[in-house]
ZAMI-35699 format. One record per residue: y, x, z of N, C-alpha, C in turn; chain. Coordinates in steps of 0.02 Angstrom, whole numbers, plus 50000, padded with zeros to 5 digits. Layout:
BEGIN
- Y:X:Z:Y:X:Z:Y:X:Z:A
...
//
This chain:
BEGIN
- 55851:56353:56111:55923:56354:56119:55968:56356:56075:A
- 56011:56293:56070:56066:56303:56017:56106:56365:56011:A
- 56137:56372:55982:56189:56428:55962:56248:56394:55980:A
- 56283:56432:56042:56346:56392:56056:56403:56439:56026:A
- 56409:56480:55979:56451:56527:55947:56488:56480:55901:A
- 56553:56478:55902:56589:56412:55863:56594:56461:55789:A
- 56573:56423:55733:56591:56450:55677:56590:56403:55613:A
- 56593:56429:55558:56624:56384:55493:56559:56397:55448:A
- 56536:56332:55430:56482:56345:55381:56497:56311:55323:A
- 56497:56345:55268:56523:56315:55207:56460:56283:55161:A
- 56480:56226:55118:56423:56205:55072:56458:56173:55037:A
- 56413:56144:54983:56452:56115:54913:56413:56035:54903:A
- 56437:55989:54926:56404:55916:54916:56432:55889:54855:A
- 56401:55883:54803:56417:55833:54746:56479:55882:54698:A
- 56471:55938:54720:56527:55989:54685:56599:55995:54716:A
- 56595:55959:54784:56647:55959:54814:56637:56022:54875:A
- 56683:56066:54893:56681:56127:54950:56696:56081:55007:A
- 56642:56094:55063:56639:56064:55118:56633:56115:55169:A
- 56668:56110:55234:56656:56162:55278:56646:56111:55351:A
- 56582:56136:55376:56564:56117:55433:56563:56159:55508:A
- 56589:56125:55553:56603:56157:55613:56545:56144:55661:A
- 56505:56209:55680:56442:56218:55719:56457:56252:55786:A
- 56418:56243:55834:56439:56282:55893:56479:56242:55944:A
- 56494:56274:55993:56546:56239:56046:56611:56258:56027:A
- 56657:56218:56015:56712:56234:55994:56760:56220:56054:A
- 56756:56273:56118:56797:56250:56181:56838:56314:56198:A
- 56871:56320:56247:56913:56367:56253:56888:56429:56278:A
- 56832:56436:56328:56789:56475:56345:56755:56525:56291:A
- 56729:56495:56235:56702:56510:56186:56758:56552:56134:A
- 56809:56505:56118:56861:56527:56087:56894:56583:56113:A
- 56881:56617:56182:56933:56649:56213:56880:56724:56209:A
- 56832:56727:56183:56780:56773:56184:56808:56827:56131:A
- 56795:56887:56148:56840:56954:56109:56830:56928:56040:A
- 56881:56945:56004:56870:56943:55926:56849:56883:55893:A
- 56847:56827:55938:56804:56760:55910:56862:56717:55854:A
- 56925:56723:55878:56966:56693:55841:56981:56731:55779:A
- 56977:56802:55780:56998:56846:55721:56924:56830:55672:A
- 56877:56823:55701:56827:56809:55647:56837:56730:55612:A
- 56841:56689:55653:56845:56620:55614:56912:56629:55567:A
- 56977:56663:55569:57027:56650:55533:56992:56694:55468:A
- 56953:56757:55478:56932:56787:55414:56885:56733:55380:A
- 56865:56693:55400:56811:56636:55384:56830:56584:55349:A
- 56913:56579:55353:56950:56509:55353:56939:56501:55279:A
- 56926:56442:55253:56932:56428:55181:57005:56415:55156:A
- 57000:56414:55082:57057:56383:55052:57075:56314:55065:A
- 57129:56296:55037:57164:56233:55041:57118:56178:55012:A
- 57107:56118:55023:57081:56048:54979:57001:56061:54992:A
- 56980:56077:55042:56912:56079:55047:56900:56010:55116:A
- 56828:55988:55113:56817:55928:55143:56790:55954:55216:A
- 56819:55937:55271:56810:55955:55329:56751:55914:55370:A
- 56703:55930:55399:56659:55883:55441:56652:55927:55512:A
- 56671:55884:55567:56657:55893:55633:56618:55864:55673:A
- 56572:55822:55641:56512:55807:55674:56480:55840:55699:A
- 56457:55894:55659:56395:55940:55702:56417:55977:55755:A
- 56494:55982:55785:56510:56027:55832:56475:55999:55912:A
- 56447:56045:55930:56408:56020:56002:56471:55991:56048:A
- 56517:56031:56054:56564:56025:56090:56646:56046:56071:A
- 56691:55994:56100:56756:55998:56055:56817:55991:56099:A
- 56863:56034:56134:56914:56002:56167:56983:56021:56149:A
- 57033:56019:56177:57097:56006:56169:57114:56074:56129:A
- 57074:56138:56147:57114:56190:56142:57088:56215:56065:A
- 57015:56187:56046:57002:56206:55980:57037:56143:55935:A
- 57055:56087:55955:57088:56043:55911:57148:56070:55893:A
- 57195:56102:55953:57270:56137:55948:57257:56192:55878:A
- 57206:56217:55880:57188:56290:55840:57195:56253:55775:A
- 57139:56224:55774:57124:56183:55709:57182:56150:55672:A
- 57224:56105:55721:57295:56075:55701:57343:56117:55672:A
- 57343:56184:55695:57393:56231:55679:57389:56269:55628:A
- 57304:56281:55617:57273:56306:55548:57277:56252:55494:A
- 57283:56193:55496:57298:56140:55453:57375:56142:55433:A
- 57414:56161:55462:57472:56159:55445:57514:56096:55474:A
- 57484:56076:55530:57494:56024:55579:57504:55966:55525:A
- 57441:55952:55488:57440:55888:55444:57370:55869:55434:A
- 57352:55814:55421:57288:55789:55424:57256:55808:55355:A
- 57189:55849:55358:57161:55846:55292:57150:55803:55240:A
- 57142:55796:55168:57123:55746:55132:57070:55715:55158:A
- 57000:55750:55152:56929:55725:55178:56909:55754:55248:A
- 56907:55710:55292:56910:55729:55368:56834:55685:55383:A
- 56784:55707:55404:56732:55675:55446:56727:55694:55512:A
- 56739:55654:55567:56736:55673:55624:56699:55607:55668:A
- 56682:55619:55734:56664:55576:55782:56729:55548:55814:A
- 56728:55481:55832:56780:55449:55865:56812:55489:55925:A
- 56780:55521:55969:56813:55554:56027:56843:55617:55989:A
- 56813:55643:55930:56856:55694:55908:56916:55674:55888:A
- 56920:55628:55856:56994:55600:55820:57045:55572:55873:A
- 57013:55558:55921:57051:55541:55985:57081:55604:56017:A
- 57058:55658:56014:57081:55719:56050:57131:55750:55996:A
- 57112:55746:55912:57149:55768:55870:57234:55727:55879:A
- 57213:55668:55867:57275:55617:55868:57314:55623:55935:A
- 57295:55650:55994:57332:55671:56053:57357:55734:56050:A
- 57331:55776:56014:57354:55841:55994:57425:55842:55940:A
- 57400:55795:55896:57448:55782:55850:57502:55754:55862:A
- 57501:55698:55906:57565:55664:55944:57605:55707:55986:A
- 57589:55758:56016:57609:55795:56079:57633:55860:56038:A
- 57614:55889:55981:57635:55948:55950:57713:55949:55928:A
- 57737:55983:55942:57813:55988:55936:57827:56046:55895:A
- 57855:56048:55830:57860:56096:55785:57934:56147:55824:A
- 57921:56202:55825:57993:56251:55843:58048:56238:55816:A
- 58095:56226:55865:58174:56230:55833:58190:56292:55802:A
- 58222:56278:55745:58251:56331:55695:58295:56376:55722:A
- 58295:56445:55722:58319:56484:55757:58393:56488:55722:A
- 58441:56475:55774:58511:56471:55766:58540:56557:55766:A
- 58572:56565:55699:58616:56633:55693:58680:56615:55739:A
- 58692:56687:55776:58747:56672:55830:58811:56668:55785:A
- 58864:56622:55799:58909:56600:55781:58975:56637:55821:A
- 59013:56636:55803:59081:56661:55831:59093:56619:55900:A
- 59088:56557:55888:59091:56512:55952:59039:56526:55998:A
- 58979:56542:55979:58927:56549:56031:58950:56622:56056:A
- 58964:56664:56016:58981:56731:56067:59032:56718:56109:A
- 59090:56690:56087:59154:56676:56132:59116:56644:56200:A
- 59072:56587:56192:59042:56568:56244:59014:56598:56290:A
- 58969:56639:56262:58929:56687:56300:58979:56739:56342:A
- 59024:56755:56307:59069:56820:56337:59111:56766:56408:A
- 59124:56711:56386:59165:56680:56448:59111:56657:56498:A
- 59047:56647:56481:59004:56637:56535:58997:56711:56575:A
- 58974:56760:56534:58974:56823:56592:59046:56838:56616:A
- 59098:56831:56581:59157:56838:56638:59165:56790:56701:A
- 59140:56729:56695:59141:56665:56745:59078:56697:56802:A
- 59035:56722:56777:58974:56756:56815:58997:56814:56866:A
- 59037:56865:56815:59065:56911:56860:59106:56908:56909:A
- 59157:56849:56894:59212:56825:56949:59164:56791:56995:A
- 59115:56755:57002:59082:56733:57050:59052:56779:57081:A
- 59038:56826:57061:58989:56900:57102:59061:56926:57137:A
- 59115:56948:57101:59180:56979:57124:59211:56933:57206:A
- 59215:56858:57194:59237:56817:57245:59179:56819:57292:A
- 59111:56810:57285:59072:56823:57346:59070:56877:57378:A
- 59086:56946:57348:59089:57011:57361:59148:57001:57415:A
- 59212:56977:57393:59257:56977:57447:59258:56942:57509:A
- 59221:56891:57491:59218:56852:57546:59158:56884:57599:A
- 59124:56924:57581:59080:56958:57621:59125:57014:57653:A
- 59171:57043:57614:59217:57086:57638:59255:57066:57703:A
- 59279:56998:57689:59310:56969:57731:59278:56941:57812:A
- 59214:56926:57789:59169:56907:57847:59159:56968:57881:A
- 59145:57031:57861:59138:57086:57896:59188:57104:57945:A
- 59254:57099:57913:59312:57114:57942:59332:57070:58002:A
- 59294:57002:57997:59318:56960:58060:59256:56983:58112:A
- 59191:56982:58072:59132:57022:58134:59157:57082:58162:A
- 59191:57126:58134:59211:57182:58175:59250:57170:58238:A
- 59301:57110:58218:59343:57104:58275:59315:57071:58330:A
- 59250:57020:58314:59230:56984:58362:59178:57051:58401:A
- 59155:57090:58378:59122:57148:58401:59169:57175:58458:A
- 59232:57184:58422:59270:57232:58468:59287:57187:58543:A
- 59296:57130:58533:59304:57075:58583:59241:57071:58629:A
- 59192:57067:58605:59119:57061:58646:59082:57105:58623:A
- 59084:57166:58643:59036:57229:58630:58962:57206:58649:A
- 58961:57181:58701:58897:57151:58726:58854:57119:58697:A
- 58894:57084:58650:58846:57043:58606:58830:57069:58528:A
- 58842:57126:58534:58831:57150:58457:58757:57174:58454:A
- 58727:57172:58387:58663:57178:58380:58657:57262:58377:A
- 58661:57279:58437:58657:57362:58425:58572:57391:58428:A
- 58530:57345:58429:58466:57386:58420:58453:57383:58357:A
- 58471:57327:58300:58475:57336:58234:58518:57382:58205:A
- 58571:57402:58243:58620:57450:58208:58575:57528:58218:A
- 58539:57541:58274:58515:57605:58295:58459:57603:58242:A
- 58427:57559:58239:58367:57553:58190:58377:57561:58115:A
- 58429:57550:58090:58451:57563:58039:58478:57621:58023:A
- 58525:57659:58067:58536:57733:58073:58481:57774:58061:A
- 58427:57757:58100:58363:57797:58099:58338:57799:58019:A
- 58319:57731:57994:58288:57731:57940:58337:57754:57873:A
- 58399:57732:57886:58432:57762:57827:58455:57845:57819:A
- 58469:57871:57884:58498:57935:57906:58443:57980:57906:A
- 58399:57964:57945:58350:58026:57976:58301:58029:57928:A
- 58269:57971:57896:58217:57957:57854:58247:57994:57786:A
- 58303:57992:57768:58315:58012:57703:58334:58094:57697:A
- 58335:58129:57759:58344:58187:57746:58306:58246:57710:A
- 58240:58221:57714:58196:58259:57669:58224:58273:57597:A
- 58209:58215:57554:58230:58188:57494:58317:58223:57474:A
- 58340:58216:57514:58416:58229:57496:58431:58294:57511:A
- 58389:58339:57548:58389:58408:57550:58363:58439:57492:A
- 58298:58417:57472:58267:58445:57422:58305:58427:57359:A
- 58333:58369:57338:58374:58364:57287:58450:58412:57287:A
- 58472:58411:57343:58535:58457:57351:58530:58510:57334:A
- 58473:58554:57351:58444:58608:57350:58441:58631:57288:A
- 58389:58594:57240:58378:58596:57179:58450:58600:57129:A
- 58473:58541:57137:58555:58541:57102:58603:58606:57116:A
- 58597:58638:57176:58633:58693:57197:58605:58766:57152:A
- 58537:58763:57160:58504:58822:57125:58534:58814:57034:A
- 58519:58747:57022:58532:58732:56934:58595:58751:56929:A
- 58653:58724:56968:58726:58738:56950:58743:58807:56966:A
- 58717:58849:57001:58731:58918:57008:58690:58960:56955:A
- 58650:58933:56923:58632:58993:56883:58662:58970:56809:A
- 58673:58900:56805:58718:58902:56744:58794:58923:56747:A
- 58815:58922:56798:58872:58950:56829:58871:59031:56808:A
- 58825:59052:56820:58817:59123:56822:58820:59153:56751:A
- 58804:59102:56710:58790:59141:56642:58866:59147:56607:A
- 58903:59088:56628:58975:59091:56599:59014:59155:56644:A
- 59018:59164:56693:59046:59207:56735:59040:59286:56717:A
- 58969:59293:56707:58941:59363:56690:58989:59401:56631:A
- 59004:59334:56573:59026:59363:56515:59098:59396:56529:A
- 59132:59376:56592:59187:59376:56591:59214:59442:56658:A
- 59150:59443:56686:59146:59497:56736:59183:59473:56812:A
- 59180:59394:56823:59210:59366:56861:59165:59336:56916:A
- 59114:59370:56922:59058:59361:56977:59074:59318:57045:A
- 59131:59350:57069:59143:59329:57144:59167:59265:57133:A
- 59189:59233:57074:59220:59180:57074:59174:59113:57082:A
- 59105:59128:57082:59054:59077:57094:59061:59039:57158:A
- 59085:59088:57195:59091:59043:57265:59150:58992:57274:A
- 59200:58999:57238:59251:58958:57225:59225:58894:57190:A
- 59193:58903:57128:59161:58854:57097:59117:58813:57134:A
- 59056:58853:57171:59021:58821:57195:59032:58761:57256:A
- 59086:58818:57281:59120:58776:57351:59155:58716:57338:A
- 59194:58722:57285:59229:58654:57275:59188:58606:57246:A
- 59147:58630:57199:59109:58566:57150:59051:58536:57208:A
- 59035:58570:57255:58978:58548:57287:59006:58506:57345:A
- 59044:58533:57390:59090:58501:57448:59128:58441:57437:A
- 59173:58447:57373:59211:58399:57364:59189:58342:57318:A
- 59117:58364:57270:59129:58310:57223:59040:58292:57229:A
- 59010:58343:57202:58930:58329:57197:58900:58306:57257:A
- 58917:58346:57318:58875:58342:57383:58879:58253:57395:A
- 58941:58233:57413:58954:58164:57427:58914:58117:57365:A
- 58935:58147:57300:58914:58078:57251:58822:58093:57250:A
- 58791:58157:57258:58714:58150:57257:58686:58117:57324:A
- 58717:58135:57382:58698:58093:57431:58708:58005:57422:A
- 58770:57987:57404:58779:57922:57384:58726:57887:57330:A
- 58709:57921:57278:58673:57892:57229:58588:57885:57255:A
- 58577:57938:57296:58503:57944:57325:58503:57876:57378:A
- 58555:57863:57416:58554:57817:57470:58553:57751:57435:A
- 58591:57748:57377:58585:57680:57353:58531:57655:57319:A
- 58491:57720:57274:58432:57703:57251:58390:57685:57314:A
- 58379:57718:57368:58337:57727:57416:58348:57662:57480:A
- 58401:57671:57504:58418:57619:57562:58462:57564:57526:A
- 58490:57558:57472:58527:57498:57452:58476:57453:57423:A
- 58426:57474:57379:58372:57434:57368:58322:57394:57410:A
- 58326:57429:57468:58271:57419:57530:58317:57361:57570:A
- 58382:57368:57572:58420:57323:57592:58419:57248:57555:A
- 58423:57257:57498:58418:57193:57457:58343:57172:57460:A
- 58301:57209:57457:58226:57182:57457:58215:57144:57531:A
- 58240:57180:57587:58228:57157:57653:58263:57078:57651:A
- 58326:57081:57634:58359:57014:57635:58325:56958:57598:A
- 58308:56988:57533:58276:56936:57484:58213:56913:57519:A
- 58175:56959:57536:58101:56929:57560:58130:56879:57614:A
- 58177:56901:57660:58190:56850:57711:58217:56772:57683:A
- 58237:56771:57627:58258:56706:57588:58185:56679:57558:A
- 58144:56722:57528:58090:56687:57502:58046:56659:57571:A
- 58040:56690:57620:57995:56673:57668:58041:56629:57718:A
- 58104:56593:57694:58137:56546:57728:58158:56567:57792:A
- 58162:56635:57821:58186:56659:57883:58263:56654:57872:A
- 58291:56649:57824:58374:56643:57814:58395:56568:57829:A
- 58350:56521:57812:58354:56463:57824:58351:56441:57911:A
- 58299:56478:57931:58294:56462:58002:58332:56492:58037:A
- 58379:56541:58015:58417:56574:58052:58493:56530:58052:A
- 58497:56502:57994:58562:56456:57988:58554:56392:58037:A
- 58487:56357:58027:58474:56307:58092:58487:56327:58155:A
- 58487:56398:58170:58476:56409:58243:58545:56429:58262:A
- 58592:56426:58203:58665:56444:58233:58683:56513:58216:A
- 58631:56551:58188:58642:56627:58191:58676:56653:58126:A
- 58729:56700:58140:58770:56704:58068:58736:56762:58026:A
- 58718:56759:57959:58703:56808:57920:58748:56864:57923:A
- 58808:56849:57924:58860:56913:57909:58855:56947:57975:A
- 58851:56921:58034:58842:56960:58088:58783:56992:58112:A
- 58727:56956:58091:58664:56999:58108:58632:57034:58049:A
- 58653:57022:58001:58617:57066:57932:58660:57095:57902:A
- 58716:57105:57903:58772:57131:57852:58804:57170:57882:A
- 58836:57158:57955:58871:57204:57983:58826:57263:58025:A
- 58774:57251:58037:58732:57323:58067:58722:57380:58018:A
- 58711:57342:57956:58693:57385:57897:58756:57427:57869:A
- 58802:57386:57872:58870:57420:57850:58886:57474:57894:A
- 58875:57461:57967:58896:57498:58017:58856:57572:58017:A
- 58809:57552:58007:58753:57617:58003:58757:57652:57943:A
- 58758:57629:57896:58784:57673:57827:58850:57698:57828:A
- 58898:57679:57848:58966:57705:57875:58956:57756:57928:A
- 58919:57777:57953:58918:57821:58004:58859:57872:57983:A
- 58800:57850:57947:58739:57899:57922:58775:57929:57842:A
- 58810:57895:57816:58836:57931:57749:58869:57987:57752:A
- 58917:58003:57795:58942:58070:57805:58908:58122:57836:A
- 58857:58109:57872:58819:58139:57899:58757:58175:57849:A
- 58743:58127:57795:58699:58148:57755:58722:58170:57699:A
- 58806:58159:57675:58826:58194:57638:58845:58261:57658:A
- 58858:58270:57712:58860:58349:57742:58802:58378:57728:A
- 58753:58362:57755:58680:58387:57750:58652:58403:57675:A
- 58664:58367:57623:58656:58369:57563:58708:58430:57529:A
- 58769:58434:57557:58803:58483:57532:58787:58541:57561:A
- 58752:58548:57631:58740:58613:57663:58658:58645:57616:A
- 58630:58604:57599:58573:58603:57573:58588:58637:57488:A
- 58639:58596:57469:58659:58618:57398:58690:58699:57389:A
- 58729:58717:57461:58748:58777:57445:58696:58827:57480:A
- 58655:58801:57505:58588:58861:57521:58560:58874:57455:A
- 58546:58820:57411:58520:58829:57342:58580:58874:57297:A
- 58620:58851:57304:58673:58905:57267:58679:58968:57279:A
- 58676:58990:57357:58679:59047:57376:58628:59095:57352:A
- 58571:59061:57361:58504:59082:57344:58516:59109:57278:A
- 58543:59054:57219:58521:59079:57139:58583:59136:57129:A
- 58629:59139:57161:58689:59177:57147:58661:59256:57183:A
- 58623:59249:57237:58597:59319:57244:58548:59342:57203:A
- 58506:59301:57176:58460:59324:57139:58496:59336:57059:A
- 58544:59298:57032:58573:59310:56955:58625:59364:56954:A
- 58672:59357:57006:58726:59399:57015:58732:59452:57075:A
- 58687:59443:57107:58695:59493:57169:58737:59495:57217:A
- 58760:59418:57217:58805:59407:57280:58788:59388:57333:A
- 58782:59424:57392:58730:59421:57452:58764:59365:57494:A
- 58723:59329:57532:58736:59286:57578:58786:59296:57622:A
- 58790:59357:57655:58840:59364:57682:58909:59370:57650:A
- 58916:59387:57591:58971:59376:57552:58978:59302:57540:A
- 58944:59281:57525:58972:59204:57505:58972:59157:57568:A
- 58957:59172:57614:58978:59135:57682:59037:59169:57702:A
- 59055:59212:57700:59128:59243:57712:59180:59216:57680:A
- 59158:59217:57604:59225:59197:57551:59220:59126:57556:A
- 59171:59083:57574:59177:59006:57565:59233:58983:57587:A
- 59251:58984:57655:59314:58954:57706:59376:58986:57663:A
- 59372:59041:57633:59433:59057:57589:59447:59023:57541:A
- 59395:59001:57495:59386:58979:57440:59398:58912:57439:A
- 59381:58879:57507:59384:58811:57496:59428:58781:57543:A
- 59478:58739:57551:59522:58721:57585:59478:58666:57640:A
- 59498:58662:57706:59471:58613:57756:59478:58536:57732:A
- 59522:58536:57683:59546:58454:57664:59485:58440:57615:A
- 59454:58486:57592:59404:58462:57547:59356:58421:57578:A
- 59335:58450:57645:59266:58427:57688:59293:58355:57708:A
- 59365:58360:57740:59388:58299:57758:59384:58251:57700:A
- 59406:58264:57654:59394:58224:57585:59333:58196:57573:A
- 59281:58224:57577:59214:58220:57553:59174:58169:57610:A
- 59206:58183:57675:59187:58122:57726:59205:58055:57722:A
- 59270:58081:57705:59305:58000:57698:59282:57957:57643:A
- 59246:57999:57592:59228:57954:57525:59169:57933:57540:A
- 59126:57963:57589:59064:57954:57612:59071:57875:57646:A
- 59107:57882:57698:59123:57823:57731:59123:57754:57691:A
- 59164:57773:57640:59186:57712:57593:59121:57711:57556:A
- 59090:57749:57517:59031:57750:57484:58964:57700:57518:A
- 58964:57724:57586:58922:57696:57639:58926:57614:57647:A
- 58996:57590:57654:59000:57534:57674:59002:57485:57602:A
- 59006:57518:57541:59006:57474:57480:58941:57475:57467:A
- 58897:57537:57483:58816:57523:57463:58782:57458:57502:A
- 58812:57464:57564:58779:57398:57623:58806:57336:57592:A
- 58871:57339:57587:58897:57272:57542:58855:57250:57485:A
- 58862:57294:57446:58833:57275:57386:58744:57257:57402:A
- 58717:57291:57436:58649:57268:57443:58632:57223:57490:A
- 58689:57190:57536:58662:57114:57559:58701:57079:57516:A
- 58742:57090:57488:58770:57033:57435:58721:57024:57376:A
- 58682:57055:57354:58625:57037:57295:58575:57003:57347:A
- 58554:57031:57414:58490:57005:57447:58517:56934:57458:A
- 58584:56921:57486:58597:56848:57498:58588:56794:57449:A
- 58600:56825:57383:58599:56786:57331:58526:56770:57287:A
- 58465:56796:57332:58408:56802:57294:58378:56724:57310:A
- 58347:56687:57252:58326:56641:57249:58258:56635:57294:A
- 58227:56581:57310:58153:56593:57353:58093:56584:57295:A
- 58098:56652:57242:58047:56661:57209:58050:56742:57206:A
- 57979:56764:57170:57980:56828:57156:58019:56859:57108:A
- 58032:56819:57061:58068:56846:56995:58132:56863:57021:A
- 58163:56818:57057:58226:56829:57074:58234:56887:57114:A
- 58193:56899:57159:58184:56958:57214:58190:57023:57165:A
- 58148:57036:57124:58138:57091:57087:58215:57110:57040:A
- 58233:57053:57015:58302:57054:56969:58363:57080:57013:A
- 58364:57043:57083:58408:57055:57130:58411:57124:57152:A
- 58348:57151:57156:58343:57221:57175:58384:57275:57125:A
- 58363:57258:57082:58370:57294:57007:58450:57303:57003:A
- 58466:57247:56998:58543:57225:56988:58579:57254:57055:A
- 58549:57273:57139:58586:57289:57180:58592:57358:57173:A
- 58543:57410:57148:58537:57472:57134:58597:57487:57086:A
- 58582:57460:57008:58628:57473:56970:58695:57459:56995:A
- 58718:57409:57016:58787:57397:57033:58811:57450:57098:A
- 58766:57474:57141:58798:57513:57201:58804:57584:57168:A
- 58775:57612:57116:58778:57677:57096:58843:57662:57044:A
- 58846:57590:57013:58913:57597:56960:58977:57598:57011:A
- 58974:57562:57069:59027:57560:57105:59051:57635:57142:A
- 58984:57663:57162:58988:57722:57184:59053:57768:57136:A
- 59021:57771:57080:59051:57813:57032:59127:57809:57012:A
- 59129:57730:57013:59192:57701:57004:59246:57719:57063:A
- 59221:57718:57125:59260:57741:57172:59274:57807:57166:A
- 59226:57850:57169:59238:57927:57168:59296:57940:57120:A
- 59293:57897:57055:59345:57930:57000:59400:57908:57032:A
- 59409:57844:57068:59478:57830:57093:59496:57887:57158:A
- 59455:57897:57193:59471:57950:57237:59481:58019:57206:A
- 59457:58037:57159:59491:58100:57132:59551:58086:57092:A
- 59574:58035:57075:59643:58015:57039:59699:58019:57106:A
- 59674:57985:57146:59719:57969:57197:59735:58038:57259:A
- 59695:58078:57239:59692:58133:57303:59675:58190:57274:A
- 59720:58197:57190:59692:58271:57165:59730:58332:57194:A
- 59790:58312:57224:59819:58367:57256:59793:58390:57321:A
- 59752:58358:57347:59722:58359:57418:59663:58426:57414:A
- 59667:58472:57463:59620:58522:57456:59641:58583:57398:A
- 59686:58591:57377:59696:58639:57335:59762:58679:57347:A
//
């Protein structure tokens, strides 16, 4: 049985170094482990005569490899069969040298910046259009509530709200423990142990509770919203809805926005309570602040306006997370790569928007709750 392993055999005929190709020069043989590395190690110097006539088989993959190793030019001495010459000529004709890499110029940087700005404006306009459509859909729902997608609405509340309670409680509890321990280290130095209630109350109720809940919901439910709508684009369900005259914004965007607007304040309150429980436990262990004292002092340390501000922020966070998720889901192209990119962009954009809006609330309502 002939040896099918592709190999190079060197010989000297009439004082001239020659290289013969032996074996099967095909894609399956060349793809074997370390086969190409061995051939490159045996590669001769330039100026030798090549003989391809003894190769049992010779395909386009082997021809392309040889052509590249020859520097994309014909050797001075080459003996081969007519079929092999036809394959090599075809490879030589269709092989294109890579374009030289251009250095980034000031004009190219300017054009790339302009393209990024235009893409950002396109996203902003589409998002504003989605907000306007949501407003019109809410008016339509008020006029004809019996036509509303109430089953979708309640289902989203359950999946977004109830199903997120374990993870939000766990994260909130651990954040409360960490914040209490770090705060206790500083307060102990000044003998101001009792003020841990004020610090934890303001930080958790006003800022960290709503922020933690919004970030967790953006990562959990915002990505799910984008993926659900994106899959509907891939499976052409969105096109089918358009053909049947069903509004995407009314049946897909509005139920999710309404569900998040209602679920987010509840999730925020739940996360804040879990955070306060963790802080209360850590304060008891590190500063001997009893839970009874903590619960008694908390209403005196934190004004009720902070809770109202937190709930108002959570409603805005929920609507924005839903709209951002739906925005990127509706822009998904019918392929899996676009689906993954849209989901990633949705999560990053949702978290960024939440942080920006929270900073805006902090500036606008700096006098509320103090």
